[in-house]
Backbone atoms as SQL, in Angstrom:
CREATE TABLE atoms (id INTEGER PRIMARY KEY, chain TEXT, resi INTEGER, resn TEXT, atom TEXT, x REAL, y REAL, z REAL);
INSERT INTO atoms VALUES
  (1, 'A', 1, 'MET', 'N', -8.310, 2.313, -14.065),
  (2, 'A', 1, 'MET', 'CA', -8.433, 3.310, -13.657),
  (3, 'A', 1, 'MET', 'C', -8.074, 4.293, -14.752),
  (4, 'A', 2, 'THR', 'N', -9.189, 5.494, -14.976),
  (5, 'A', 2, 'THR', 'CA', -8.724, 6.157, -15.845),
  (6, 'A', 2, 'THR', 'C', -8.789, 7.574, -15.857),
  (7, 'A', 3, 'GLY', 'N', -8.414, 8.506, -15.830),
  (8, 'A', 3, 'GLY', 'CA', -8.403, 9.956, -15.132),
  (9, 'A', 3, 'GLY', 'C', -8.139, 9.275, -13.530),
  (10, 'A', 4, 'PHE', 'N', -8.917, 10.667, -13.084),
  (11, 'A', 4, 'PHE', 'CA', -8.989, 10.643, -11.442),
  (12, 'A', 4, 'PHE', 'C', -10.017, 10.881, -10.836),
  (13, 'A', 5, 'SER', 'N', -10.421, 9.680, -9.935),
  (14, 'A', 5, 'SER', 'CA', -11.429, 9.431, -8.895),
  (15, 'A', 5, 'SER', 'C', -11.909, 10.592, -8.189),
  (16, 'A', 6, 'ARG', 'N', -12.842, 10.334, -7.102),
  (17, 'A', 6, 'ARG', 'CA', -13.271, 11.071, -5.864),
  (18, 'A', 6, 'ARG', 'C', -12.168, 10.844, -5.073),
  (19, 'A', 7, 'ARG', 'N', -11.304, 9.522, -5.038),
  (20, 'A', 7, 'ARG', 'CA', -10.915, 8.898, -3.976),
  (21, 'A', 7, 'ARG', 'C', -9.299, 9.902, -3.739),
  (22, 'A', 8, 'SER', 'N', -9.015, 11.021, -4.931),
  (23, 'A', 8, 'SER', 'CA', -8.091, 11.168, -4.586),
  (24, 'A', 8, 'SER', 'C', -6.664, 10.959, -4.651),
  (25, 'A', 9, 'VAL', 'N', -6.618, 10.056, -5.965),
  (26, 'A', 9, 'VAL', 'CA', -5.484, 9.511, -6.094),
  (27, 'A', 9, 'VAL', 'C', -3.908, 10.435, -5.893),
  (28, 'A', 10, 'PHE', 'N', -3.041, 10.013, -4.788),
  (29, 'A', 10, 'PHE', 'CA', -2.231, 10.953, -4.961),
  (30, 'A', 10, 'PHE', 'C', -0.677, 10.492, -5.264),
  (31, 'A', 11, 'GLY', 'N', -0.046, 10.774, -5.804),
  (32, 'A', 11, 'GLY', 'CA', 1.568, 9.873, -6.055),
  (33, 'A', 11, 'GLY', 'C', 1.507, 8.924, -6.848),
  (34, 'A', 12, 'LEU', 'N', 2.370, 8.516, -7.588),
  (35, 'A', 12, 'LEU', 'CA', 2.385, 6.729, -8.289),
  (36, 'A', 12, 'LEU', 'C', 3.918, 6.824, -7.713),
  (37, 'A', 13, 'LEU', 'N', 3.872, 6.056, -6.426),
  (38, 'A', 13, 'LEU', 'CA', 5.155, 5.805, -5.858),
  (39, 'A', 13, 'LEU', 'C', 6.556, 5.838, -6.397),
  (40, 'A', 14, 'GLY', 'N', 6.302, 5.173, -7.545),
  (41, 'A', 14, 'GLY', 'CA', 7.305, 4.998, -8.797),
  (42, 'A', 14, 'GLY', 'C', 7.915, 6.384, -8.840),
  (43, 'A', 15, 'GLY', 'N', 7.095, 7.284, -8.741),
  (44, 'A', 15, 'GLY', 'CA', 8.043, 8.943, -8.930),
  (45, 'A', 15, 'GLY', 'C', 8.250, 9.584, -7.809),
  (46, 'A', 16, 'VAL', 'N', 7.765, 9.245, -6.417),
  (47, 'A', 16, 'VAL', 'CA', 7.851, 10.216, -5.161),
  (48, 'A', 16, 'VAL', 'C', 8.429, 9.719, -4.341),
  (49, 'A', 17, 'GLY', 'N', 9.255, 10.464, -4.213),
  (50, 'A', 17, 'GLY', 'CA', 10.616, 10.197, -2.992),
  (51, 'A', 17, 'GLY', 'C', 10.304, 9.552, -1.657),
  (52, 'A', 18, 'GLY', 'N', 11.052, 8.657, -1.332),
  (53, 'A', 18, 'GLY', 'CA', 10.488, 7.772, 0.199),
  (54, 'A', 18, 'GLY', 'C', 12.059, 7.824, 0.868),
  (55, 'A', 19, 'VAL', 'N', 11.648, 7.449, 2.061),
  (56, 'A', 19, 'VAL', 'CA', 12.440, 6.805, 2.803),
  (57, 'A', 19, 'VAL', 'C', 13.042, 5.136, 3.052),
  (58, 'A', 20, 'ALA', 'N', 13.904, 4.890, 2.589),
  (59, 'A', 20, 'ALA', 'CA', 14.395, 3.205, 3.183),
  (60, 'A', 20, 'ALA', 'C', 14.899, 3.367, 4.272),
  (61, 'A', 21, 'LEU', 'N', 14.151, 2.601, 4.929),
  (62, 'A', 21, 'LEU', 'CA', 14.359, 1.935, 6.341),
  (63, 'A', 21, 'LEU', 'C', 14.877, 1.197, 6.847),
  (64, 'A', 22, 'GLY', 'N', 15.695, 0.194, 6.105),
  (65, 'A', 22, 'GLY', 'CA', 17.067, -0.418, 6.408),
  (66, 'A', 22, 'GLY', 'C', 17.179, -1.549, 5.108),
  (67, 'A', 23, 'ALA', 'N', 17.686, -2.213, 5.625),
  (68, 'A', 23, 'ALA', 'CA', 18.173, -3.483, 4.221),
  (69, 'A', 23, 'ALA', 'C', 16.855, -4.246, 4.126),
  (70, 'A', 24, 'ARG', 'N', 16.737, -4.747, 2.931),
  (71, 'A', 24, 'ARG', 'CA', 15.595, -5.792, 2.335),
  (72, 'A', 24, 'ARG', 'C', 15.806, -6.948, 2.361),
  (73, 'A', 25, 'SER', 'N', 14.893, -7.785, 3.632),
  (74, 'A', 25, 'SER', 'CA', 15.350, -9.050, 3.540),
  (75, 'A', 25, 'SER', 'C', 14.183, -9.969, 3.125),
  (76, 'A', 26, 'LEU', 'N', 14.796, -10.068, 1.560),
  (77, 'A', 26, 'LEU', 'CA', 13.820, -11.206, 0.947),
  (78, 'A', 26, 'LEU', 'C', 13.883, -12.479, 1.404),
  (79, 'A', 27, 'THR', 'N', 12.805, -12.916, 1.946),
  (80, 'A', 27, 'THR', 'CA', 13.013, -14.570, 2.433),
  (81, 'A', 27, 'THR', 'C', 12.065, -15.559, 1.698),
  (82, 'A', 28, 'ALA', 'N', 11.562, -14.688, 0.705),
  (83, 'A', 28, 'ALA', 'CA', 10.643, -15.729, -0.204),
  (84, 'A', 28, 'ALA', 'C', 10.624, -14.988, -1.698),
  (85, 'A', 29, 'ALA', 'N', 10.619, -15.953, -2.699),
  (86, 'A', 29, 'ALA', 'CA', 10.722, -15.356, -4.230),
  (87, 'A', 29, 'ALA', 'C', 9.080, -14.999, -4.587),
  (88, 'A', 30, 'PRO', 'N', 8.985, -13.595, -5.100),
  (89, 'A', 30, 'PRO', 'CA', 7.761, -13.286, -5.765),
  (90, 'A', 30, 'PRO', 'C', 6.641, -14.812, -6.008),
  (91, 'A', 31, 'LEU', 'N', 5.707, -14.687, -6.028),
  (92, 'A', 31, 'LEU', 'CA', 4.945, -15.332, -6.642),
  (93, 'A', 31, 'LEU', 'C', 4.308, -15.462, -8.184),
  (94, 'A', 32, 'ALA', 'N', 4.530, -16.788, -8.553),
  (95, 'A', 32, 'ALA', 'CA', 4.449, -16.888, -9.950),
  (96, 'A', 32, 'ALA', 'C', 3.583, -15.567, -10.632),
  (97, 'A', 33, 'LYS', 'N', 3.666, -15.576, -12.171),
  (98, 'A', 33, 'LYS', 'CA', 2.979, -14.470, -12.888),
  (99, 'A', 33, 'LYS', 'C', 1.363, -15.435, -12.950),
  (100, 'A', 34, 'GLY', 'N', 0.319, -14.969, -12.762),
  (101, 'A', 34, 'GLY', 'CA', -1.005, -16.016, -13.119),
  (102, 'A', 34, 'GLY', 'C', -1.323, -16.457, -11.769),
  (103, 'A', 35, 'ALA', 'N', -0.096, -16.885, -10.931),
  (104, 'A', 35, 'ALA', 'CA', -0.651, -17.326, -9.517),
  (105, 'A', 35, 'ALA', 'C', -1.046, -16.537, -8.692),
  (106, 'A', 36, 'VAL', 'N', -1.263, -15.395, -8.783),
  (107, 'A', 36, 'VAL', 'CA', -1.845, -14.388, -7.474),
  (108, 'A', 36, 'VAL', 'C', -2.860, -14.035, -7.140),
  (109, 'A', 37, 'ASP', 'N', -2.748, -14.386, -5.766),
  (110, 'A', 37, 'ASP', 'CA', -4.554, -14.098, -5.017),
  (111, 'A', 37, 'ASP', 'C', -4.087, -13.041, -4.268),
  (112, 'A', 38, 'PRO', 'N', -4.477, -11.924, -4.955),
  (113, 'A', 38, 'PRO', 'CA', -4.501, -10.380, -4.856),
  (114, 'A', 38, 'PRO', 'C', -4.293, -10.396, -2.768),
  (115, 'A', 39, 'LYS', 'N', -5.461, -11.158, -2.449),
  (116, 'A', 39, 'LYS', 'CA', -5.758, -10.623, -0.723),
  (117, 'A', 39, 'LYS', 'C', -4.444, -11.497, 0.114),
  (118, 'A', 40, 'ALA', 'N', -4.149, -12.919, -0.563),
  (119, 'A', 40, 'ALA', 'CA', -3.210, -13.199, 0.257),
  (120, 'A', 40, 'ALA', 'C', -1.878, -12.309, -0.097),
  (121, 'A', 41, 'ALA', 'N', -1.759, -12.226, -1.466),
  (122, 'A', 41, 'ALA', 'CA', 0.055, -11.295, -1.871),
  (123, 'A', 41, 'ALA', 'C', -0.610, -10.161, -0.911),
  (124, 'A', 42, 'PHE', 'N', -1.286, -9.624, -0.774),
  (125, 'A', 42, 'PHE', 'CA', -1.417, -8.121, 0.317),
  (126, 'A', 42, 'PHE', 'C', -1.229, -8.426, 1.503),
  (127, 'A', 43, 'ALA', 'N', -1.359, -9.549, 1.978),
  (128, 'A', 43, 'ALA', 'CA', -0.982, -10.152, 3.570),
  (129, 'A', 43, 'ALA', 'C', 0.285, -10.306, 3.728),
  (130, 'A', 44, 'ARG', 'N', 0.959, -10.698, 2.645),
  (131, 'A', 44, 'ARG', 'CA', 2.589, -11.134, 2.920),
  (132, 'A', 44, 'ARG', 'C', 3.024, -9.908, 2.210),
  (133, 'A', 45, 'MET', 'N', 2.353, -8.825, 1.948),
  (134, 'A', 45, 'MET', 'CA', 3.218, -7.648, 1.686),
  (135, 'A', 45, 'MET', 'C', 3.641, -6.865, 2.760),
  (136, 'A', 46, 'CYS', 'N', 2.100, -6.892, 4.039),
  (137, 'A', 46, 'CYS', 'CA', 2.096, -6.194, 5.178),
  (138, 'A', 46, 'CYS', 'C', 3.245, -7.045, 5.951),
  (139, 'A', 47, 'ALA', 'N', 2.672, -8.197, 6.425),
  (140, 'A', 47, 'ALA', 'CA', 4.296, -8.732, 7.112),
  (141, 'A', 47, 'ALA', 'C', 5.584, -8.851, 6.337),
  (142, 'A', 48, 'VAL', 'N', 5.849, -8.238, 5.443),
  (143, 'A', 48, 'VAL', 'CA', 7.063, -7.589, 5.240),
  (144, 'A', 48, 'VAL', 'C', 7.358, -6.215, 5.568),
  (145, 'A', 49, 'LEU', 'N', 6.081, -5.567, 5.414),
  (146, 'A', 49, 'LEU', 'CA', 6.459, -4.327, 5.739),
  (147, 'A', 49, 'LEU', 'C', 6.570, -4.180, 7.256),
  (148, 'A', 50, 'ARG', 'N', 5.898, -5.102, 8.033),
  (149, 'A', 50, 'ARG', 'CA', 6.150, -5.169, 9.712),
  (150, 'A', 50, 'ARG', 'C', 7.246, -5.676, 9.945),
  (151, 'A', 51, 'GLU', 'N', 8.404, -6.605, 9.141),
  (152, 'A', 51, 'GLU', 'CA', 9.792, -7.052, 9.029),
  (153, 'A', 51, 'GLU', 'C', 10.606, -5.807, 9.065),
  (154, 'A', 52, 'ASP', 'N', 10.014, -5.206, 8.201),
  (155, 'A', 52, 'ASP', 'CA', 10.903, -4.085, 7.513),
  (156, 'A', 52, 'ASP', 'C', 11.201, -2.602, 8.406),
  (157, 'A', 53, 'VAL', 'N', 9.688, -2.386, 9.124),
  (158, 'A', 53, 'VAL', 'CA', 9.726, -1.545, 9.825),
  (159, 'A', 53, 'VAL', 'C', 9.664, -1.659, 11.299),
  (160, 'A', 54, 'ASP', 'N', 10.150, -0.379, 12.321),
  (161, 'A', 54, 'ASP', 'CA', 9.724, -1.263, 13.750),
  (162, 'A', 54, 'ASP', 'C', 8.246, -1.275, 14.121),
  (163, 'A', 55, 'ALA', 'N', 7.953, -1.775, 15.102),
  (164, 'A', 55, 'ALA', 'CA', 6.398, -1.923, 15.700),
  (165, 'A', 55, 'ALA', 'C', 6.064, -0.538, 15.612),
  (166, 'A', 56, 'GLU', 'N', 6.610, 0.509, 16.562),
  (167, 'A', 56, 'GLU', 'CA', 5.670, 2.055, 16.335),
  (168, 'A', 56, 'GLU', 'C', 5.462, 2.383, 15.139),
  (169, 'A', 57, 'THR', 'N', 6.350, 2.292, 14.055),
  (170, 'A', 57, 'THR', 'CA', 6.152, 2.626, 12.873),
  (171, 'A', 57, 'THR', 'C', 5.006, 2.057, 12.296),
  (172, 'A', 58, 'TYR', 'N', 4.958, 0.847, 12.258),
  (173, 'A', 58, 'TYR', 'CA', 4.030, 0.416, 11.566),
  (174, 'A', 58, 'TYR', 'C', 2.680, 0.310, 12.130),
  (175, 'A', 59, 'ARG', 'N', 2.767, 0.484, 13.508),
  (176, 'A', 59, 'ARG', 'CA', 1.340, 0.474, 14.564),
  (177, 'A', 59, 'ARG', 'C', 0.434, 1.869, 13.630),
  (178, 'A', 60, 'ASN', 'N', 1.618, 2.881, 13.687),
  (179, 'A', 60, 'ASN', 'CA', 1.595, 4.211, 13.651),
  (180, 'A', 60, 'ASN', 'C', 0.731, 4.950, 12.106),
  (181, 'A', 61, 'TRP', 'N', 1.826, 3.785, 11.023),
  (182, 'A', 61, 'TRP', 'CA', 1.283, 4.210, 9.905),
  (183, 'A', 61, 'TRP', 'C', 0.704, 3.203, 8.686),
  (184, 'A', 62, 'PHE', 'N', 1.014, 1.596, 8.891),
  (185, 'A', 62, 'PHE', 'CA', 0.462, 0.865, 8.050),
  (186, 'A', 62, 'PHE', 'C', -0.640, -0.146, 8.698),
  (187, 'A', 63, 'THR', 'N', -1.422, 0.069, 9.822),
  (188, 'A', 63, 'THR', 'CA', -2.541, -0.696, 10.221),
  (189, 'A', 63, 'THR', 'C', -4.047, -0.046, 9.661),
  (190, 'A', 64, 'THR', 'N', -4.116, 0.730, 9.086),
  (191, 'A', 64, 'THR', 'CA', -5.248, 1.463, 8.317),
  (192, 'A', 64, 'THR', 'C', -5.113, 0.984, 6.804),
  (193, 'A', 65, 'LEU', 'N', -3.926, 0.677, 6.398),
  (194, 'A', 65, 'LEU', 'CA', -3.916, 0.013, 4.915),
  (195, 'A', 65, 'LEU', 'C', -4.502, -0.949, 4.643),
  (196, 'A', 66, 'ASP', 'N', -5.188, -0.612, 3.242),
  (197, 'A', 66, 'ASP', 'CA', -6.326, -2.022, 2.873),
  (198, 'A', 66, 'ASP', 'C', -5.751, -2.177, 1.525),
  (199, 'A', 67, 'PHE', 'N', -6.565, -3.333, 1.084),
  (200, 'A', 67, 'PHE', 'CA', -5.861, -3.732, -0.509),
  (201, 'A', 67, 'PHE', 'C', -7.453, -2.771, -0.926),
  (202, 'A', 68, 'GLU', 'N', -6.989, -2.449, -2.220),
  (203, 'A', 68, 'GLU', 'CA', -8.039, -2.218, -3.017),
  (204, 'A', 68, 'GLU', 'C', -8.238, -2.881, -4.295),
  (205, 'A', 69, 'GLU', 'N', -7.079, -2.760, -4.946),
  (206, 'A', 69, 'GLU', 'CA', -7.168, -3.695, -6.343),
  (207, 'A', 69, 'GLU', 'C', -5.865, -3.811, -6.906),
  (208, 'A', 70, 'TYR', 'N', -5.472, -5.074, -7.710),
  (209, 'A', 70, 'TYR', 'CA', -4.347, -5.120, -8.315),
  (210, 'A', 70, 'TYR', 'C', -4.674, -5.553, -9.949),
  (211, 'A', 71, 'ASP', 'N', -4.044, -4.852, -10.912),
  (212, 'A', 71, 'ASP', 'CA', -4.371, -5.103, -12.290),
  (213, 'A', 71, 'ASP', 'C', -3.464, -5.835, -12.972),
  (214, 'A', 72, 'GLY', 'N', -2.010, -6.355, -12.485),
  (215, 'A', 72, 'GLY', 'CA', -1.240, -6.857, -13.081),
  (216, 'A', 72, 'GLY', 'C', -0.086, -6.338, -13.206),
  (217, 'A', 73, 'GLU', 'N', -0.091, -4.839, -13.238),
  (218, 'A', 73, 'GLU', 'CA', 1.087, -3.967, -12.979),
  (219, 'A', 73, 'GLU', 'C', 1.046, -2.698, -11.589),
  (220, 'A', 74, 'THR', 'N', -0.247, -2.483, -11.478),
  (221, 'A', 74, 'THR', 'CA', -0.268, -1.069, -10.372),
  (222, 'A', 74, 'THR', 'C', -1.135, -1.752, -9.363),
  (223, 'A', 75, 'LEU', 'N', -0.800, -1.998, -8.062),
  (224, 'A', 75, 'LEU', 'CA', -1.429, -2.499, -7.095),
  (225, 'A', 75, 'LEU', 'C', -2.001, -0.704, -6.320),
  (226, 'A', 76, 'THR', 'N', -3.519, -0.682, -5.971),
  (227, 'A', 76, 'THR', 'CA', -3.726, 0.442, -5.690),
  (228, 'A', 76, 'THR', 'C', -4.405, -0.265, -3.727),
  (229, 'A', 77, 'VAL', 'N', -3.633, 0.595, -3.109),
  (230, 'A', 77, 'VAL', 'CA', -4.070, 0.725, -1.429),
  (231, 'A', 77, 'VAL', 'C', -4.727, 1.969, -1.225),
  (232, 'A', 78, 'SER', 'N', -5.962, 1.791, -0.217),
  (233, 'A', 78, 'SER', 'CA', -6.339, 2.740, 0.079),
  (234, 'A', 78, 'SER', 'C', -5.889, 3.002, 1.802),
  (235, 'A', 79, 'VAL', 'N', -6.247, 4.102, 2.543),
  (236, 'A', 79, 'VAL', 'CA', -5.831, 4.535, 4.051),
  (237, 'A', 79, 'VAL', 'C', -7.009, 5.248, 4.173),
  (238, 'A', 80, 'PRO', 'N', -7.724, 5.955, 5.552),
  (239, 'A', 80, 'PRO', 'CA', -8.739, 6.185, 5.711),
  (240, 'A', 80, 'PRO', 'C', -9.281, 7.789, 5.434),
  (241, 'A', 81, 'VAL', 'N', -7.708, 8.129, 5.687),
  (242, 'A', 81, 'VAL', 'CA', -7.987, 10.043, 5.474),
  (243, 'A', 81, 'VAL', 'C', -6.668, 10.506, 4.655),
  (244, 'A', 82, 'TYR', 'N', -6.858, 11.632, 4.019),
  (245, 'A', 82, 'TYR', 'CA', -6.279, 12.210, 3.308),
  (246, 'A', 82, 'TYR', 'C', -4.930, 12.429, 3.561),
  (247, 'A', 83, 'PHE', 'N', -4.145, 12.997, 4.959),
  (248, 'A', 83, 'PHE', 'CA', -2.939, 13.289, 5.804),
  (249, 'A', 83, 'PHE', 'C', -2.431, 12.053, 5.320),
  (250, 'A', 84, 'LEU', 'N', -2.912, 11.114, 6.099),
  (251, 'A', 84, 'LEU', 'CA', -2.102, 9.461, 5.676),
  (252, 'A', 84, 'LEU', 'C', -1.748, 9.036, 4.735),
  (253, 'A', 85, 'MET', 'N', -2.595, 9.740, 3.822),
  (254, 'A', 85, 'MET', 'CA', -2.192, 9.255, 1.948),
  (255, 'A', 85, 'MET', 'C', -1.032, 10.116, 1.685),
  (256, 'A', 86, 'ARG', 'N', -1.077, 11.202, 2.326),
  (257, 'A', 86, 'ARG', 'CA', 0.062, 11.680, 1.974),
  (258, 'A', 86, 'ARG', 'C', 1.282, 11.897, 2.494),
  (259, 'A', 87, 'TRP', 'N', 1.078, 11.337, 3.838),
  (260, 'A', 87, 'TRP', 'CA', 2.331, 10.827, 4.415),
  (261, 'A', 87, 'TRP', 'C', 3.083, 9.960, 4.036),
  (262, 'A', 88, 'LEU', 'N', 2.205, 8.538, 3.755),
  (263, 'A', 88, 'LEU', 'CA', 2.750, 7.559, 3.283),
  (264, 'A', 88, 'LEU', 'C', 3.739, 7.549, 2.047),
  (265, 'A', 89, 'SER', 'N', 2.692, 8.656, 0.959),
  (266, 'A', 89, 'SER', 'CA', 3.382, 8.900, -0.174),
  (267, 'A', 89, 'SER', 'C', 4.682, 9.322, -0.048),
  (268, 'A', 90, 'ALA', 'N', 4.817, 10.308, 0.930),
  (269, 'A', 90, 'ALA', 'CA', 5.977, 11.179, 1.256),
  (270, 'A', 90, 'ALA', 'C', 7.067, 10.853, 1.696),
  (271, 'A', 91, 'HIS', 'N', 6.908, 9.809, 2.559),
  (272, 'A', 91, 'HIS', 'CA', 8.022, 9.277, 3.709),
  (273, 'A', 91, 'HIS', 'C', 8.312, 7.844, 3.431),
  (274, 'A', 92, 'TYR', 'N', 6.901, 7.007, 3.167),
  (275, 'A', 92, 'TYR', 'CA', 7.400, 5.393, 2.732),
  (276, 'A', 92, 'TYR', 'C', 7.301, 5.023, 1.676),
  (277, 'A', 93, 'THR', 'N', 7.472, 5.625, 0.593),
  (278, 'A', 93, 'THR', 'CA', 7.271, 5.240, -0.774),
  (279, 'A', 93, 'THR', 'C', 8.687, 3.931, -1.008),
  (280, 'A', 94, 'GLY', 'N', 9.689, 3.944, -0.797),
  (281, 'A', 94, 'GLY', 'CA', 10.310, 2.547, -1.008),
  (282, 'A', 94, 'GLY', 'C', 10.167, 2.064, -0.515),
  (283, 'A', 95, 'ASP', 'N', 9.494, 1.804, 1.026),
  (284, 'A', 95, 'ASP', 'CA', 9.234, 0.602, 1.813),
  (285, 'A', 95, 'ASP', 'C', 7.816, 0.042, 1.148),
  (286, 'A', 96, 'LEU', 'N', 7.074, 0.725, 0.900),
  (287, 'A', 96, 'LEU', 'CA', 5.751, 0.448, 0.223),
  (288, 'A', 96, 'LEU', 'C', 6.141, -0.619, -1.140),
  (289, 'A', 97, 'ARG', 'N', 7.067, 0.455, -1.653),
  (290, 'A', 97, 'ARG', 'CA', 7.160, -0.448, -3.153),
  (291, 'A', 97, 'ARG', 'C', 7.983, -1.349, -2.906),
  (292, 'A', 98, 'ALA', 'N', 9.086, -1.836, -2.528),
  (293, 'A', 98, 'ALA', 'CA', 9.596, -2.599, -2.193),
  (294, 'A', 98, 'ALA', 'C', 9.215, -4.045, -1.563),
  (295, 'A', 99, 'ALA', 'N', 8.064, -3.824, -0.492),
  (296, 'A', 99, 'ALA', 'CA', 7.307, -4.761, 0.285),
  (297, 'A', 99, 'ALA', 'C', 6.016, -5.435, -1.113),
  (298, 'A', 100, 'ALA', 'N', 6.363, -4.490, -1.962),
  (299, 'A', 100, 'ALA', 'CA', 4.707, -4.965, -2.735),
  (300, 'A', 100, 'ALA', 'C', 5.319, -5.842, -3.878),
  (301, 'A', 101, 'ARG', 'N', 6.814, -5.466, -4.309),
  (302, 'A', 101, 'ARG', 'CA', 7.440, -6.497, -4.693),
  (303, 'A', 101, 'ARG', 'C', 7.751, -7.668, -4.530),
  (304, 'A', 102, 'CYS', 'N', 8.006, -7.654, -3.532),
  (305, 'A', 102, 'CYS', 'CA', 7.886, -9.096, -2.288),
  (306, 'A', 102, 'CYS', 'C', 6.461, -9.977, -2.746),
  (307, 'A', 103, 'ALA', 'N', 5.641, -9.233, -3.160),
  (308, 'A', 103, 'ALA', 'CA', 4.286, -10.228, -2.804),
  (309, 'A', 103, 'ALA', 'C', 3.501, -10.051, -4.057),
  (310, 'A', 104, 'PHE', 'N', 3.869, -9.156, -4.881),
  (311, 'A', 104, 'PHE', 'CA', 3.374, -9.216, -6.488),
  (312, 'A', 104, 'PHE', 'C', 4.221, -9.327, -7.389),
  (313, 'A', 105, 'PRO', 'N', 4.206, -10.060, -8.283),
  (314, 'A', 105, 'PRO', 'CA', 5.226, -10.548, -9.258),
  (315, 'A', 105, 'PRO', 'C', 5.748, -9.813, -10.051),
  (316, 'A', 106, 'VAL', 'N', 4.872, -8.761, -10.881),
  (317, 'A', 106, 'VAL', 'CA', 5.559, -7.551, -11.709),
  (318, 'A', 106, 'VAL', 'C', 5.047, -6.245, -11.454),
  (319, 'A', 107, 'VAL', 'N', 4.714, -6.084, -9.847),
  (320, 'A', 107, 'VAL', 'CA', 4.071, -4.942, -9.947),
  (321, 'A', 107, 'VAL', 'C', 4.780, -3.590, -10.441),
  (322, 'A', 108, 'LYS', 'N', 4.560, -2.405, -11.164),
  (323, 'A', 108, 'LYS', 'CA', 5.475, -1.720, -11.407),
  (324, 'A', 108, 'LYS', 'C', 4.751, -0.138, -10.567),
  (325, 'A', 109, 'ARG', 'N', 4.223, -0.193, -10.285),
  (326, 'A', 109, 'ARG', 'CA', 3.211, 0.998, -9.498),
  (327, 'A', 109, 'ARG', 'C', 2.546, 0.529, -8.105),
  (328, 'A', 110, 'VAL', 'N', 2.892, 1.747, -7.281),
  (329, 'A', 110, 'VAL', 'CA', 1.847, 1.444, -6.169),
  (330, 'A', 110, 'VAL', 'C', 0.645, 2.904, -5.980),
  (331, 'A', 111, 'ASN', 'N', -0.052, 3.077, -5.907),
  (332, 'A', 111, 'ASN', 'CA', -0.713, 4.083, -5.632),
  (333, 'A', 111, 'ASN', 'C', -1.460, 3.900, -4.637),
  (334, 'A', 112, 'VAL', 'N', -1.716, 4.904, -3.729),
  (335, 'A', 112, 'VAL', 'CA', -2.032, 4.962, -2.174),
  (336, 'A', 112, 'VAL', 'C', -3.288, 5.958, -2.517),
  (337, 'A', 113, 'VAL', 'N', -4.525, 5.591, -1.979),
  (338, 'A', 113, 'VAL', 'CA', -5.873, 6.575, -2.441),
  (339, 'A', 113, 'VAL', 'C', -6.695, 6.605, -1.097),
  (340, 'A', 114, 'GLU', 'N', -7.338, 7.481, -1.124),
  (341, 'A', 114, 'GLU', 'CA', -8.041, 7.968, 0.231),
  (342, 'A', 114, 'GLU', 'C', -9.269, 6.846, 0.038),
  (343, 'A', 115, 'ARG', 'N', -9.354, 6.079, 1.143),
  (344, 'A', 115, 'ARG', 'CA', -10.592, 5.698, 0.839),
  (345, 'A', 115, 'ARG', 'C', -12.016, 6.194, 0.875),
  (346, 'A', 116, 'GLU', 'N', -13.064, 5.382, 0.249),
  (347, 'A', 116, 'GLU', 'CA', -14.122, 5.796, 0.690),
  (348, 'A', 116, 'GLU', 'C', -14.753, 5.846, 0.893),
  (349, 'A', 117, 'PRO', 'N', -15.493, 6.955, 2.093),
  (350, 'A', 117, 'PRO', 'CA', -16.319, 6.300, 3.174),
  (351, 'A', 117, 'PRO', 'C', -17.301, 5.267, 2.951),
  (352, 'A', 118, 'ARG', 'N', -17.315, 4.495, 4.126),
  (353, 'A', 118, 'ARG', 'CA', -18.128, 3.314, 4.064),
  (354, 'A', 118, 'ARG', 'C', -19.246, 3.432, 4.907),
  (355, 'A', 119, 'PHE', 'N', -20.621, 2.895, 4.273),
  (356, 'A', 119, 'PHE', 'CA', -21.703, 3.250, 4.814),
  (357, 'A', 119, 'PHE', 'C', -22.061, 2.984, 6.422),
  (358, 'A', 120, 'GLY', 'N', -21.800, 3.527, 7.476),
  (359, 'A', 120, 'GLY', 'CA', -22.194, 3.400, 8.762),
  (360, 'A', 120, 'GLY', 'C', -20.800, 3.811, 9.422),
  (361, 'A', 121, 'ALA', 'N', -20.334, 4.446, 8.762),
  (362, 'A', 121, 'ALA', 'CA', -18.821, 4.762, 9.020),
  (363, 'A', 121, 'ALA', 'C', -18.799, 5.872, 10.566),
  (364, 'A', 122, 'TYR', 'N', -19.973, 6.543, 9.762),
  (365, 'A', 122, 'TYR', 'CA', -19.378, 7.988, 11.043),
  (366, 'A', 122, 'TYR', 'C', -20.961, 7.744, 11.732),
  (367, 'A', 123, 'ARG', 'N', -20.731, 8.222, 13.062),
  (368, 'A', 123, 'ARG', 'CA', -21.895, 8.163, 14.108),
  (369, 'A', 123, 'ARG', 'C', -21.710, 9.486, 14.436),
  (370, 'A', 124, 'GLY', 'N', -22.328, 10.326, 13.785),
  (371, 'A', 124, 'GLY', 'CA', -22.956, 11.423, 13.958),
  (372, 'A', 124, 'GLY', 'C', -24.256, 11.623, 14.157),
  (373, 'A', 125, 'ALA', 'N', -24.845, 12.753, 14.985),
  (374, 'A', 125, 'ALA', 'CA', -25.912, 13.078, 15.252),
  (375, 'A', 125, 'ALA', 'C', -26.854, 12.587, 14.022),
  (376, 'A', 126, 'ALA', 'N', -27.778, 12.046, 14.453),
  (377, 'A', 126, 'ALA', 'CA', -29.321, 11.741, 13.529),
  (378, 'A', 126, 'ALA', 'C', -30.374, 12.456, 13.775);
């Protein structure tokens, strides 16, 4: 991704402060380089997050997290609204980065972006 897009990239999680919620429980080694199925690795990352934070925290802040892309060094995830993007970037950077490192072999940065509206998502008056 070159420059900034309309998706409002906020914070490159490596440089924004975060809140660590507990000891990291590494139950499996990261996948070997070149053997990454990004969607499966993202599901693994979410499972690690679910283990590391309490159920209410996961439900409130992480259930709407979606995989966008992984280029070998940068993982981009999206959320539906700007507030959630800012909240995760301000309060859960450490947790996101640690979970990403469990699932993606050489991730150096995690970007949280505001998701583009999807067709049919708005049910306003026609």
